[in-house]
C-alpha positions as CSV (number, residue, x, y, z in Angstrom):
1,H,3.0,135.0,83.1
2,L,2.1,134.3,86.4
3,L,-0.7,131.7,84.9
4,K,1.7,129.9,82.9
5,F,2.6,126.3,83.2
6,G,3.8,123.5,81.1
7,D,1.5,120.8,79.7
8,C,3.6,117.9,81.5
9,E,2.1,119.5,84.7
10,H,-1.5,118.2,84.3
11,P,-3.2,117.7,86.5
12,V,-2.3,121.2,88.3
13,A,-4.4,123.5,90.5
14,L,-4.2,127.3,91.1
15,Q,-4.5,128.5,94.4
16,L,-6.2,131.9,95.0
17,G,-6.3,134.0,98.3
18,G,-9.0,136.6,99.0
19,S,-12.4,137.6,100.7
20,Q,-14.3,139.3,97.8
21,P,-16.5,136.9,96.1
22,R,-16.7,138.8,92.8
23,E,-12.9,139.2,92.7
24,L,-12.4,135.4,93.5
25,A,-14.8,134.7,90.7
26,R,-12.7,136.8,88.1
27,A,-9.5,135.4,89.2
28,A,-11.2,131.6,88.8
29,R,-11.9,132.5,85.4
30,F,-8.5,133.5,84.7
31,G,-7.5,130.1,85.7
32,A,-10.2,128.0,84.0
33,E,-9.1,130.0,81.0
34,A,-5.5,129.4,81.3
35,G,-6.3,125.6,81.3
36,Y,-6.0,124.7,85.1
37,D,-7.8,121.6,86.5
38,E,-8.7,123.0,89.8
39,I,-9.3,126.2,91.7
40,N,-8.3,126.0,95.2
41,L,-9.0,128.8,97.9
42,N,-6.4,129.2,100.5
43,V,-8.0,129.2,103.9
44,G,-4.8,128.5,105.8
45,C,-2.1,130.9,105.8
46,P,-1.6,132.4,108.9
47,S,0.9,135.4,107.7
48,D,0.6,139.2,108.8
49,R,0.3,140.0,105.0
50,V,-2.7,138.1,104.4
51,Q,-4.5,138.7,107.4
52,S,-4.3,142.3,106.8
53,G,-6.0,141.6,103.2
54,T,-8.8,139.4,105.2
55,F,-7.8,136.4,103.6
56,G,-6.0,133.1,104.6
57,A,-6.6,131.2,107.9
58,C,-8.2,134.3,109.2
59,L,-11.4,133.3,107.4
60,M,-11.9,130.4,109.4
61,A,-13.5,132.6,111.8
62,H,-15.8,133.8,108.8
63,P,-17.4,130.5,107.3
64,H,-20.3,132.3,105.8
65,I,-17.7,134.6,104.0
66,V,-15.8,131.4,102.8
67,A,-19.2,130.0,101.5
68,D,-20.0,133.1,99.6
69,C,-16.8,133.2,98.1
70,V,-16.6,129.3,97.0
71,A,-20.2,129.6,95.6
72,A,-19.2,132.8,93.4
73,M,-16.3,130.9,92.2
74,Q,-18.2,127.6,91.4
75,D,-20.8,129.6,89.3
76,A,-17.8,131.1,87.6
77,V,-16.3,128.0,86.5
78,D,-16.9,124.4,85.3
79,I,-13.9,122.9,87.0
80,P,-13.7,121.7,90.9
81,V,-13.5,124.5,93.6
82,T,-11.7,123.3,96.7
83,V,-10.8,124.6,100.0
84,K,-7.4,124.2,102.0
85,C,-7.8,125.1,105.7
86,R,-6.4,124.5,109.2
87,I,-7.9,122.5,111.8
88,G,-8.8,125.5,113.7
89,I,-7.4,128.9,114.7
90,D,-6.5,130.7,118.2
91,D,-9.1,129.7,120.7
92,Q,-11.2,127.9,117.8
93,D,-9.5,124.8,118.4
94,D,-12.4,122.3,119.0
95,D,-13.8,119.3,116.7
96,A,-16.9,121.6,116.7
97,D,-15.6,124.5,115.5
98,L,-14.1,122.6,112.4
99,T,-17.2,120.6,111.9
100,R,-19.2,124.1,111.9
101,F,-16.9,125.5,109.2
102,I,-16.9,122.2,106.9
103,D,-20.6,122.0,107.3
104,T,-21.0,125.8,106.2
105,V,-18.8,125.8,103.2
106,S,-19.7,122.2,101.9
107,A,-23.3,123.5,101.8
108,T,-22.3,125.5,98.9
109,G,-21.8,122.1,97.1
110,C,-17.9,122.3,97.8
111,K,-16.9,118.6,97.8
112,T,-13.0,118.4,98.7
113,F,-11.1,119.8,101.5
114,I,-7.4,119.8,102.4
115,V,-7.0,120.2,105.9
116,H,-3.4,120.8,107.5
117,A,-3.6,119.2,110.9
118,R,-2.5,121.9,112.7
119,K,-4.0,125.0,114.0
120,A,-2.9,128.5,113.4
121,W,-2.3,130.9,115.9
122,L,-2.7,134.5,114.0
123,K,-0.9,136.6,116.5
124,G,2.6,135.6,118.4
125,L,3.8,132.8,115.9
126,S,5.6,133.5,112.4
127,P,4.4,131.8,109.4
128,K,7.4,129.3,109.8
129,E,6.4,128.6,113.4
130,N,2.9,128.1,112.5
131,R,4.1,125.2,110.4
132,E,6.2,123.7,113.2
133,V,4.7,124.8,116.8
134,P,1.3,123.9,116.8
135,P,1.0,120.5,117.6
136,L,-0.3,118.1,115.0
137,N,-3.7,116.8,115.3
138,Y,-4.3,114.0,112.7
139,R,-7.1,112.4,114.7
140,R,-9.3,115.4,114.3
141,V,-8.8,115.0,110.6
142,H,-9.6,111.5,110.7
143,R,-12.5,111.9,112.8
144,L,-13.8,114.8,110.4
145,K,-13.8,112.1,107.5
146,Q,-15.8,109.6,109.5
147,Q,-18.4,112.6,110.2
148,R,-18.7,113.3,106.7
149,Q,-18.3,110.3,104.1
150,D,-19.9,112.6,101.4
151,L,-16.7,114.5,101.5
152,E,-13.1,114.1,100.0
153,I,-10.9,114.8,102.8
154,I,-7.1,115.0,102.1
155,I,-4.7,115.4,105.2
156,N,-1.7,117.8,105.1
157,G,1.0,118.4,107.8
158,G,4.1,116.9,108.7
159,I,3.9,113.8,106.5
160,R,7.3,112.8,105.4
161,T,7.5,109.2,104.3
162,L,5.2,107.2,102.1
163,P,4.5,104.4,104.6
164,D,3.1,107.2,106.8
165,A,0.8,108.3,103.8
166,L,-0.4,105.0,103.5
167,E,-1.1,104.8,107.0
168,H,-3.3,108.1,106.6
169,L,-5.1,106.6,103.4
170,G,-6.7,103.9,105.9
171,H,-8.5,107.0,107.3
172,V,-9.0,109.8,104.5
173,D,-9.4,110.2,101.0
174,G,-5.9,111.6,100.2
175,V,-2.7,112.9,101.3
176,M,-0.7,116.1,100.4
177,V,2.8,116.2,101.0
178,G,4.6,119.7,100.7
179,R,7.8,120.4,102.3
180,A,9.1,116.6,102.4
181,A,8.5,116.4,98.7
182,Y,10.3,119.8,98.1
183,Q,13.2,118.9,100.1
184,N,13.6,115.4,98.8
185,P,12.0,115.1,95.4
186,W,12.6,111.6,94.9
187,L,9.9,110.7,97.2
188,L,7.6,111.5,94.3
189,A,9.2,109.5,92.2
190,Q,8.6,106.2,94.4
191,S,4.7,107.4,95.1
192,D,2.9,105.7,91.9
193,S,4.6,102.3,92.7
194,A,4.2,102.4,96.5
195,L,0.4,103.7,96.4
196,F,-0.8,102.5,93.1
197,G,1.0,99.6,92.3
198,A,2.1,101.2,88.9
199,P,5.4,101.0,87.5
200,A,8.2,103.6,88.3
201,R,8.6,105.9,85.4
202,V,12.2,106.4,86.1
203,S,15.0,103.9,87.5
204,D,17.0,106.4,89.6
205,R,18.1,110.1,90.2
206,F,20.2,110.2,87.1
207,A,17.4,109.1,84.8
208,A,15.1,111.5,86.4
209,V,17.4,114.3,85.6
210,E,17.8,113.1,81.8
211,H,13.9,112.9,81.6
212,F,13.8,116.6,82.5
213,M,16.2,118.2,80.3
214,P,13.6,118.4,77.4
215,Y,11.4,120.7,79.9
216,I,14.8,122.9,80.9
217,E,15.6,123.5,77.2
218,E,12.1,124.5,76.6
219,Q,12.0,126.6,79.6
220,L,15.4,128.2,78.6
221,A,14.2,128.9,75.0
222,S,11.3,130.9,76.4
223,G,13.5,133.2,78.6
224,V,13.7,131.3,82.1
225,Y,16.8,131.7,83.9
226,L,18.3,128.3,85.0
227,S,18.6,129.2,88.5
228,R,15.1,129.7,88.5
229,I,14.6,126.0,87.7
230,T,17.5,124.5,89.4
231,R,16.7,126.1,92.7
232,H,13.8,123.7,93.0
233,M,16.1,120.5,92.2
234,M,18.7,121.1,95.0
235,G,17.1,118.1,97.2
236,L,17.1,115.9,94.3
237,F,20.2,113.9,95.7
238,H,19.2,114.4,99.3
239,G,20.9,112.0,101.5
240,Q,22.8,110.5,98.8
241,P,26.7,110.4,98.0
242,G,27.6,113.6,96.0
243,G,24.2,115.4,97.1
244,R,26.3,118.2,98.6
245,L,28.4,118.5,95.5
246,W,25.4,118.5,93.2
247,R,24.0,121.5,95.4
248,R,27.1,123.3,95.3
249,Y,27.7,123.0,91.7
250,L,24.3,124.4,90.8
251,S,24.4,127.3,93.5
252,E,28.0,128.4,92.1
253,N,27.1,127.9,88.5
254,A,23.3,127.9,87.4
255,H,23.2,131.9,87.8
256,K,25.7,132.4,84.9
257,P,25.1,133.8,81.7
258,E,26.1,130.8,79.9
259,A,24.4,128.1,82.3
260,G,22.6,125.9,80.2
261,V,21.6,122.2,80.1
262,H,25.3,121.4,80.1
263,T,25.5,122.9,83.7
264,V,23.0,120.6,85.1
265,A,24.9,117.6,83.2
266,A,28.1,118.9,84.8
267,A,26.6,118.8,88.2
268,M,25.4,115.3,87.5
269,E,28.8,114.3,86.7
270,Q,30.0,115.7,90.0
271,V,27.5,113.2,91.8
272,R,28.6,110.3,89.4
273,L,32.3,110.9,90.4
274,A,31.4,110.9,94.2
275,V,29.6,107.5,94.0
276,P,31.6,104.4,95.3
277,Q,32.3,102.1,92.4
278,P,32.2,98.5,92.8
279,A,35.6,96.9,93.2
280,A,36.8,95.0,89.7
281,A,37.0,91.3,90.1
282,E,40.4,89.8,90.1
């Protein structure tokens, strides 16, 4: 159940957390057998729960353990194994510390690192605060790429617009956008044309929802509740006329037993009614 995903989601990565090479190798095999395109090891999460299990960001203090885990996962699967980490933790906050970590782990043959450009304070800050309070240091990630041209370095953290992403792509190989894409999914609809010159797949937000309807029907047929889908669509009309009506209608109706694609269609109609119409020519 946890490994299930739709065919339309490819390429899709499975992120794992842990510090036991044998367990991670077994979990990586599950992911490969389920059809994932990549296995990613989380060495960036700072929550107390993951620290108590000795995984997440606290592992940046133990690069050799991370290397052993990555090596075991690589031996277990034929798909890429990648690592997501921070630029540092606690008092380990120097270019040399990050370089030492990357050099140790990449010696296993790992070629891709997604680097959140904030360090993590393992004590004193909540996970939410660790996503916002430690200052961003993009230049450290840029310098890492300059030092390790042989690696694929992807930058993450606080990147909210496509122009910002394009600027970073002058220094690194890729950009990971998390909260900005979740809060405003339409950002992704524009990325193919802005970054790669490809034609847009949908013309507007309404067309995006229509394109998504068959997937919703498929998930409903398999027993998924509509609210578990629509909770991730709340930001689609972010900053647009009717955006608040869209969120309110879905919040009030998607959890009902009879909810279905007609509920999403009705929410779209709420937005359409709120969009100013051009005045008729006299």
